[in-house]
C-alpha positions in Angstrom: -7.7 -45.1 -54.2 -7.8 -45.2 -58.0 -6.8 -48.3 -59.8 -4.9 -46.4 -62.5 -1.2 -47.4 -62.6 1.0 -44.8 -64.3 4.6 -43.6 -64.2 3.6 -40.3 -62.7 1.0 -39.0 -60.3 0.8 -35.8 -62.3 2.4 -33.8 -65.0 2.3 -30.0 -65.1 1.8 -28.8 -68.7 2.9 -25.2 -69.2 5.5 -25.3 -66.4 7.5 -22.4 -67.9 4.5 -20.0 -67.7 4.0 -17.7 -64.8 1.2 -19.8 -63.1 2.9 -23.0 -64.1 6.0 -22.0 -62.3 4.0 -21.3 -59.1 2.4 -24.8 -59.4 5.8 -26.4 -59.8 7.1 -24.5 -56.8 4.1 -25.4 -54.7 4.4 -29.1 -55.5 8.1 -29.2 -54.8 7.6 -27.6 -51.4 4.3 -29.2 -50.3 4.2 -32.7 -51.9 7.6 -34.2 -51.8 6.2 -37.8 -51.8 4.6 -37.7 -55.2 6.0 -38.6 -58.6 5.6 -35.8 -61.1 7.1 -34.2 -64.2 7.3 -30.7 -65.8 6.2 -30.4 -69.4 6.2 -27.9 -72.2 7.4 -27.2 -75.7 11.0 -26.0 -74.9 13.4 -28.2 -73.0 15.9 -25.4 -72.3 13.2 -23.2 -70.7 11.9 -26.1 -68.7 15.4 -26.9 -67.4 15.9 -23.2 -66.6 12.7 -22.9 -64.6 13.5 -26.1 -62.7 16.9 -24.6 -61.7 15.4 -21.2 -60.9 12.8 -22.7 -58.6 15.4 -24.9 -56.9 13.4 -28.0 -58.0 15.3 -31.3 -57.9 16.9 -32.4 -61.1 15.3 -35.8 -60.5 12.0 -34.2 -61.7 11.8 -35.2 -65.3 11.2 -32.8 -68.2 8.8 -33.8 -71.0 8.7 -32.0 -74.4 5.4 -31.7 -76.2 3.9 -29.0 -78.3 0.2 -28.1 -77.8 -0.5 -28.9 -81.4 1.4 -32.2 -81.5 -1.3 -34.8 -81.1 1.1 -37.8 -81.0 3.4 -36.2 -78.4 0.5 -35.2 -76.2 -1.0 -38.6 -76.4 2.3 -40.2 -75.4 2.7 -37.7 -72.6 -0.7 -38.2 -71.0 -0.5 -41.9 -71.2 2.4 -41.7 -68.6 0.5 -40.0 -65.9 -2.6 -40.3 -63.7 -3.5 -36.6 -64.0 -2.5 -33.6 -66.0 -2.5 -30.0 -64.8 -2.6 -27.5 -67.7 -2.0 -23.8 -67.4 -1.6 -23.2 -71.1 -4.4 -20.8 -72.3 -6.4 -19.4 -73.9 -7.7 -23.0 -74.0 -9.8 -22.4 -77.2 -6.5 -21.6 -78.9 -4.1 -24.1 -77.3 -6.2 -26.6 -75.3 -8.3 -28.8 -77.5 -5.7 -31.3 -78.5 -4.5 -31.9 -74.9 -7.9 -32.2 -73.3 -9.0 -34.6 -76.1 -5.9 -36.7 -75.6 -6.7 -37.0 -71.8 -10.3 -38.0 -72.5 -9.2 -40.7 -75.0 -6.3 -42.1 -72.9 -8.0 -42.3 -69.5 -6.0 -39.5 -67.9 -7.5 -37.2 -65.4 -7.4 -33.5 -66.3 -7.7 -30.2 -64.6 -7.4 -26.7 -66.1 -7.9 -23.0 -65.3 -10.5 -22.4 -68.0 -12.9 -19.5 -67.8 -13.9 -19.6 -71.5 -17.7 -20.5 -71.7 -17.8 -20.9 -75.5 -14.9 -23.4 -75.5 -16.3 -25.2 -72.5 -19.7 -25.3 -74.3 -18.0 -27.3 -77.0 -16.0 -29.6 -74.7 -18.9 -30.6 -72.5 -20.7 -31.8 -75.6 -17.8 -33.4 -77.4 -15.9 -35.3 -74.6 -18.3 -37.1 -72.2 -18.5 -40.3 -74.3 -14.8 -40.8 -74.8 -14.1 -39.8 -71.2 -16.7 -42.2 -70.0 -15.3 -45.0 -72.1 -11.7 -44.4 -71.0 -12.4 -43.5 -67.3 -10.9 -40.1 -67.6 -12.3 -37.4 -65.2 -12.1 -34.1 -67.0 -12.6 -31.2 -64.6 -12.8 -27.7 -65.9 -12.2 -24.4 -64.1 -10.0 -25.5 -61.2 -8.7 -22.1 -60.1 -10.3 -19.1 -58.5 -12.8 -19.6 -61.2 -14.5 -21.6 -60.1 -13.4 -23.8 -57.2 -14.2 -21.6 -54.1 -17.5 -20.5 -55.6 -18.6 -24.0 -56.8 -17.5 -25.6 -53.5 -19.0 -22.7 -51.5 -22.5 -23.3 -52.9 -22.0 -27.1 -52.6 -21.0 -26.8 -48.9 -23.9 -24.5 -48.2 -26.4 -26.9 -49.8 -25.0 -29.9 -47.9 -25.3 -27.9 -44.7 -28.9 -26.9 -45.5 -29.8 -30.5 -46.3 -28.3 -31.7 -43.0 -29.9 -28.9 -41.0 -33.3 -28.7 -42.6 -33.7 -31.8 -44.8 -33.9 -29.7 -48.0 -31.7 -27.5 -50.2 -31.9 -23.7 -50.3 -33.6 -22.6 -53.5 -32.2 -19.0 -53.6 -28.5 -18.6 -52.9 -26.5 -15.4 -53.0 -22.8 -15.5 -53.6 -21.1 -12.3 -52.5 -17.4 -11.3 -52.5 -17.0 -9.7 -49.0 -13.2 -9.0 -49.2 -10.6 -9.4 -51.9 -7.1 -8.1 -52.3 -5.2 -9.1 -55.4 -5.8 -9.2 -59.1 -7.2 -11.5 -61.8 -4.7 -13.4 -63.9 -3.5 -12.3 -67.3 -5.0 -15.5 -68.6 -8.5 -14.2 -67.6 -8.0 -11.1 -69.7 -6.6 -13.0 -72.7 -9.4 -15.5 -72.5 -12.0 -12.8 -72.4 -10.5 -11.2 -75.5 -10.5 -14.4 -77.4 -14.0 -15.2 -76.4 -15.3 -11.8 -77.6 -13.4 -12.3 -80.9 -15.1 -15.6 -81.5 -18.5 -14.2 -80.6 -17.9 -11.5 -83.3 -17.4 -14.3 -85.9 -20.1 -16.6 -84.6 -23.3 -14.8 -83.5 -24.7 -17.8 -81.6 -21.7 -17.7 -79.3 -23.0 -14.5 -77.7 -26.2 -16.5 -76.8 -24.0 -19.1 -75.0 -22.2 -16.4 -73.1 -25.5 -14.9 -71.9 -27.2 -18.2 -71.0 -26.5 -19.3 -67.3 -27.4 -22.8 -68.3 -25.2 -23.1 -71.4 -23.0 -25.7 -69.7 -26.0 -27.9 -69.0 -26.4 -29.6 -72.4 -29.6 -31.5 -73.4 -27.7 -34.8 -73.1 -27.3 -34.1 -69.4 -30.8 -32.8 -68.6 -33.0 -33.5 -71.6 -36.2 -31.8 -70.4 -34.7 -29.2 -68.0 -35.3 -25.5 -68.5 -34.0 -23.5 -65.5 -35.7 -20.6 -63.8 -35.0 -17.0 -64.7 -31.7 -15.9 -63.0 -30.7 -12.5 -61.7 -28.6 -10.6 -64.2 -26.2 -8.9 -61.8 -25.2 -6.3 -64.4 -26.2 -3.3 -62.3 -25.7 -2.3 -58.6 -28.5 -3.5 -56.3 -29.2 -3.0 -52.6 -29.3 -6.3 -50.7 -31.9 -5.6 -48.0 -31.2 -8.9 -46.3 -27.5 -8.3 -46.1 -27.7 -4.5 -45.4 -25.3 -3.7 -48.2 -25.0 -2.5 -51.8 -23.7 -5.0 -54.3 -21.8 -4.4 -57.5 -21.3 -6.5 -60.6 -18.6 -9.2 -60.4 -16.8 -10.0 -63.6 -16.3 -13.7 -62.8 -20.0 -14.3 -62.1 -20.5 -15.1 -65.8 -18.3 -18.2 -65.7 -18.9 -19.2 -62.0 -22.7 -19.2 -62.4 -22.5 -21.5 -65.4 -20.3 -23.9 -63.6 -22.5 -24.0 -60.5 -25.7 -24.7 -62.6 -23.7 -27.5 -64.3 -22.8 -28.9 -60.9 -26.4 -28.9 -59.9 -27.4 -30.8 -63.0 -24.5 -33.3 -62.5 -25.6 -33.8 -58.9 -29.1 -34.8 -60.1 -30.4 -31.3 -59.3 -29.6 -31.8 -55.7 -30.0 -28.0 -55.2 -33.4 -28.2 -56.7 -34.8 -27.6 -60.2 -36.0 -24.1 -59.0 -32.4 -23.2 -57.9 -31.6 -19.5 -58.4 -28.1 -18.1 -57.9 -26.1 -14.9 -58.5 -22.8 -13.4 -57.6 -21.9 -9.8 -56.8 -19.4 -7.8 -54.7 -20.5 -6.3 -51.4 -19.6 -2.6 -51.2 -21.3 -1.5 -47.9 -24.3 0.4 -46.7 -25.5 4.0 -47.3 -24.3 6.5 -49.9 -20.7 5.5 -49.7 -21.6 1.9 -50.5 -23.8 3.0 -53.4 -21.0 5.2 -54.7 -18.5 2.4 -54.6 -20.9 0.0 -56.3 -21.6 2.5 -59.1 -17.8 3.0 -59.5 -17.2 -0.7 -59.9 -20.0 -1.0 -62.3 -18.6 1.7 -64.5 -14.9 0.7 -64.3 -12.9 -1.5 -66.6 -14.2 -5.0 -65.8 -10.7 -6.4 -66.2 -9.2 -4.1 -63.5 -7.5 -5.5 -60.5 -7.1 -4.1 -57.0 -6.8 -0.3 -57.1 -8.0 -0.2 -60.7 -4.7 -1.4 -62.1 -5.0 -3.5 -65.3 -4.3 -7.2 -64.9 -0.9 -8.5 -66.0 -0.4 -9.8 -69.5 -0.2 -13.5 -70.0 3.1 -14.8 -68.6 3.4 -11.9 -66.1 2.1 -11.6 -62.6 2.4 -10.0 -59.2 5.5 -10.1 -57.0 5.9 -12.7 -54.3 5.2 -10.0 -51.7 2.0 -9.0 -53.5 0.9 -12.7 -53.7 1.6 -13.2 -50.1 -0.4 -10.1 -49.1 -3.4 -11.1 -51.1 -6.6 -12.7 -49.7 -10.3 -13.2 -50.3 -13.5 -13.8 -48.4 -16.6 -15.1 -50.1 -20.1 -15.3 -48.6 -22.7 -17.9 -49.7 -26.1 -17.4 -48.0 -29.8 -18.2 -48.2 -32.9 -19.1 -46.3 -34.1 -22.6 -45.6 -37.8 -23.5 -46.2 -38.6 -22.6 -42.6 -37.0 -19.2 -42.9 -33.7 -19.8 -41.1 -30.6 -18.1 -42.6 -27.6 -20.3 -43.3 -24.3 -19.2 -44.5 -20.9 -20.5 -45.6 -17.9 -18.2 -45.7 -15.0 -19.4 -47.9 -11.6 -17.6 -47.3 -8.3 -17.9 -49.1 -4.9 -16.8 -47.7 -3.2 -15.6 -50.9 -4.1 -13.4 -53.9 -6.9 -15.1 -55.8 -5.6 -15.1 -59.4 -2.1 -16.6 -58.7 -1.1 -17.6 -55.2 -4.4 -19.3 -54.3 -5.1 -20.6 -57.8 -1.8 -22.4 -58.1 -2.5 -24.3 -54.8 -6.1 -25.1 -55.7 -5.4 -26.6 -59.1 -2.7 -28.7 -57.7 -4.9 -30.1 -54.9 -7.7 -30.8 -57.4 -5.3 -32.9 -59.5 -4.0 -34.8 -56.6 -7.5 -35.3 -55.2 -8.4 -37.1 -58.5 -5.1 -39.0 -58.7 -5.0 -40.1 -55.0 -8.4 -39.7 -53.3 -11.3 -40.3 -55.6 -11.8 -43.8 -56.8 -13.0 -44.4 -60.3 -15.7 -46.6 -58.9 -17.0 -43.6 -57.0 -16.5 -41.0 -59.8 -16.4 -42.6 -63.3 -15.2 -41.0 -66.5 -16.9 -37.9 -67.7 -16.6 -34.1 -68.0 -17.1 -32.5 -64.6 -17.0 -29.4 -62.4 -15.2 -29.6 -59.0 -18.2 -30.1 -56.7 -19.7 -33.3 -58.3 -16.3 -34.7 -59.1 -14.6 -34.2 -55.7 -16.9 -32.5 -53.3 -16.0 -32.9 -49.6 -12.7 -34.7 -50.4 -11.5 -31.6 -52.2 -12.8 -29.3 -49.4 -10.7 -31.3 -46.9 -7.6 -31.1 -49.1 -8.0 -27.4 -49.7 -8.4 -26.8 -45.9 -5.4 -29.1 -45.1 -2.9 -27.9 -47.7 -4.1 -24.9 -49.7 -4.9 -22.2 -47.1 -8.7 -22.2 -47.6 -11.2 -22.3 -44.8 -14.9 -23.1 -44.9 -16.9 -21.5 -42.0 -20.5 -22.5 -41.4 -23.0 -20.1 -39.7 -26.7 -20.4 -38.8 
């Protein structure tokens, strides 16, 4: 258990937003034994959401604007952990994440913005280390199931063969649902920044951009697959198409490897794509995905705008199945299949980010994981896998 004593186990910041509401609803239903609060900039809206979601009036409401440094510092000093769903983070997130790093408060977000993350992983490690805060980025569909899928496969490989797998393929086998409106908004803001700052485009292209020199001073990773065009995976007997979330997931996974002391190997190669099937039909589907709007959801429909989202029926009908596979040094194929029981961008994400926050607040001692800026695997690893399996509708299946 952590030795941090605070008024709340966690605070949801952005509880009036679409995803924030889902997080609040999930906590109220699943974790009745914790102390928590709902936070945002408008008390009336917070009270309205609390009533609409049939959440107890005993759950406190906290008012703090994303630009109000003093209010945010006061807020985070009251809780063990903060969940923030207020993005794009490069517009609204810096003051809050900095307050957490300075005040020893654990932090989780839904960030998929590599340029902002590039800045944060360089600016915050020292204050976080000094205060004991565990800052964990990308705790939704990007990138928990991918980061933990690779982590689980590598632990399995080390257990079975005594060594990690140097070449891992991440493949989306099945998925029904859509990406969140925040994903689209974050993409747009990232592109706008890249237009004003030419070096940002280099960060977005570099799979190792979240592995700063302070973390691995002499490390230069191997060339990685680009994943921008359809390819035929001979070993999987299927065509594979580009996957929009590969850009952020691969960066987080290479950061995890570095934070774990290059447990996956310094020659580690990883890519992510979508399996589309064998033969001409599989190739046609792959070509169609490659040429489509990259921010399209299931059926080619555009993702919702920020603050909007699918109906409860659509969230409940959603699912995903991810394959992580590779060969051991003696040629044996090992795989881990990660499955989720709700749509990825909303239903599953709201559960994953909650369990990540509670894992930090309740399960991971600060003697085990000290202050710093993390990804999910090195910060929580097996403890989070167990939480996600117990509470959040995920499963991890091992083959080989």
